[in-house]
LOKESE-659026 format. One record per atom (N, C-alpha, C): x, z, y. Coordinates in steps of 0.05 Angstrom, whole numbers, plus 5000, padded with zeros to 4 digits. Each point is the difference from the previous one (the first is absolute). Layout:
BEGIN
      x      z      y
      X      Z      Y
...
***
This chain:
BEGIN
      x      z      y
   3723   2513   6376
   5021   4996   5025
   5016   4966   4987
   5016   4976   5013
   5009   4980   5006
   5017   5004   4986
   5018   4976   4992
   5020   5013   4982
   5012   4971   5000
   5023   4997   5005
   5010   4975   5003
   5019   4995   4963
   4988   4979   4982
   5013   5005   4979
   5007   4975   4994
   5031   4997   4993
   5018   4979   4979
   4979   4987   4982
   4989   4970   5001
   4989   4985   4970
   5007   5018   4984
   5039   5005   4984
   5005   5009   4985
   4990   5024   4989
   4994   5018   5017
   4993   5031   4990
   4966   4991   5010
   4988   4995   5003
   4967   4979   5003
   4995   5024   4962
   4980   5016   4995
   4997   5007   4974
   4967   5000   4997
   4979   4977   4977
   4983   4999   4994
   4983   5040   5015
   4977   4981   5008
   4977   5031   5008
   5019   4999   5025
   5013   4995   5022
   5014   5003   5020
   4960   4974   5034
   5007   5012   5021
   4982   4991   5010
   5012   4983   5027
   4996   4973   4988
   5015   4993   5020
   4983   4983   5023
   5006   5006   5028
   4999   5001   5028
   5007   4967   5013
   5016   4994   4997
   5013   4972   5018
   5017   4995   4992
   5018   4977   5000
   5020   4988   4990
   5023   5011   5028
   5017   5001   4992
   5020   5013   5024
   5024   4970   4995
   4998   4996   4984
   5042   4983   5006
   4989   4989   4971
   5016   4971   5012
   4988   4982   4973
   5021   4970   5016
   5002   4983   4976
   5024   4980   4997
   4974   4981   5005
   4977   4996   4985
   4985   4976   5007
   4980   5006   5013
   4975   4979   5010
   4981   5010   5014
   4977   4995   4970
   4990   5021   4989
   4986   5015   4990
   4984   5006   5022
   4974   4992   4999
   4968   5032   5021
   4992   5020   4966
   5009   5015   5014
   4984   5021   4984
   4967   4996   4999
   4994   4993   4991
   4973   5005   4998
   4978   5021   5011
   5014   5024   4978
   4982   5027   5002
   5019   5011   4991
   4983   5040   5009
   5021   5019   5004
   4987   5004   4968
   5014   5027   4983
   4987   5002   4966
   5028   5011   4990
   4996   5014   4982
   5000   5017   4978
   5026   4976   4991
   5015   5007   4988
   5018   4985   4985
   4991   5004   4973
   4990   4980   4983
   4991   5014   4971
   5022   4999   4974
   5016   4976   5010
   5023   4992   4970
   5024   4991   5018
   5023   5011   4976
   5025   4995   5015
   5003   4954   5006
   4971   4997   4980
   5011   4969   5001
   4988   4995   5031
   4984   5012   5014
   4993   4987   5026
   5021   5009   5010
   5021   5014   4994
   5016   5012   5025
   5027   4986   5000
   5008   4987   4969
   5012   4973   4997
   4995   4984   5011
   4981   4986   5002
   4984   4980   5022
   5010   5003   5024
   4993   5019   5015
   5008   5005   5026
   5023   4994   5006
   5021   5006   4971
   5026   5006   5006
   5015   4973   5006
   4991   4980   4987
   5001   4971   4981
   4984   4982   5031
   4989   5007   5013
   4995   4981   5021
   5000   5015   5035
   5023   5014   4997
   5020   5016   5009
   5003   5022   5022
   4977   5011   4984
   4991   5029   5021
   5026   5021   5006
   5006   5016   5013
   5017   5017   4996
   5008   5026   5002
   4985   5002   5031
   4980   5026   5002
   4979   5008   5012
   4974   5013   4982
   4977   5003   5012
   4993   5033   5005
   4980   4996   5016
   4991   5040   5014
   4983   4997   4975
   4996   5030   4995
   4983   5003   4984
   4984   5034   5011
   4989   5007   4986
   4979   5023   5000
   5000   5013   4989
   5020   5025   4995
   4993   5024   4977
   4986   5013   5003
   4986   4998   5017
   4960   5010   5001
   4984   4990   4982
   5005   4979   5012
   4977   4982   4978
   5009   4992   4961
   5021   5010   5006
   5028   4990   4971
   4989   5021   4983
   4996   4989   4971
   4991   5009   4984
   5019   4989   4969
   4999   5034   4991
   5035   4989   4971
   4971   4986   4984
   5015   4981   4983
   4993   4996   4981
   5003   5006   4967
   4982   4999   4985
   5003   5000   4968
   5034   4999   4994
   5014   5018   4975
   5020   4979   4999
   4985   4981   4971
   5011   4986   5002
   4996   4982   4972
   4994   5017   4977
   4976   4987   4994
   5003   5026   4955
   5015   4994   4987
   5020   5017   4983
   5010   4988   4986
   4982   5011   4970
   5026   4982   4975
   4986   4999   4985
   4999   5019   4975
   5013   5022   5013
   4998   5020   4997
   4970   5017   4993
   4996   5021   4990
   4977   5011   4999
   5006   5031   5017
   4983   5018   5010
   5010   5023   5012
   4987   5014   4972
   5018   5027   5008
   4992   5018   4986
   4977   5006   4993
   4974   4988   5031
   4970   5015   4982
   4978   4971   4994
   5026   4980   4999
   4990   4973   4982
   5006   5003   4972
   5019   5014   5001
   5018   5005   4970
   4975   5001   4983
   4996   4994   4971
   4975   5003   4987
   5005   5032   4978
   4984   5006   4990
   5016   5021   4990
   4994   5002   4976
   5021   5019   4979
   4991   4998   4960
   4968   5017   4999
   4990   4986   4981
   4969   4999   4995
   5016   5021   4969
   4995   5033   5013
   4981   5005   4955
   4993   4995   4994
   5005   4999   4969
   4979   4992   4985
   5012   5020   4971
   4972   5000   4991
   5002   5036   4993
   5010   4986   4967
   5015   5013   4979
   5024   4990   4982
   4980   5013   4972
   4993   4983   4993
   4987   5013   4970
   5023   4998   4978
   4991   5028   4988
   5023   5008   4981
   5006   4983   4971
   5014   5008   4999
   5006   4976   4970
   5007   5013   4978
   4982   4996   4972
   5007   5012   4979
   4973   5022   4998
   5003   5013   4971
   4987   5020   5002
   5003   5024   5018
   4964   5010   5003
   5001   5021   5019
   4997   5026   4988
   5008   5033   5026
   5007   5028   4971
   4977   5016   5022
   4990   5011   4985
   4974   5022   5028
   5025   5025   4978
***
């Protein structure tokens, strides 16, 4: 499914089919998935206003990793045996 997308709405993971509107004279060399926000910023800086996105070929990219570990990654406390202190009574 093809959709017109303003450059401000373009997201990493979207498949760009072609440039539809621009102020500059940039010739897009290839179609493909936008991998980073830096690529979007570069297209915007070169005067791209609207692109055609193929939603069927677009893939949502993973969210950036956070610095906090998930519950699965959190180390569990290790229980060590406690030695009794003092004399032992039987």
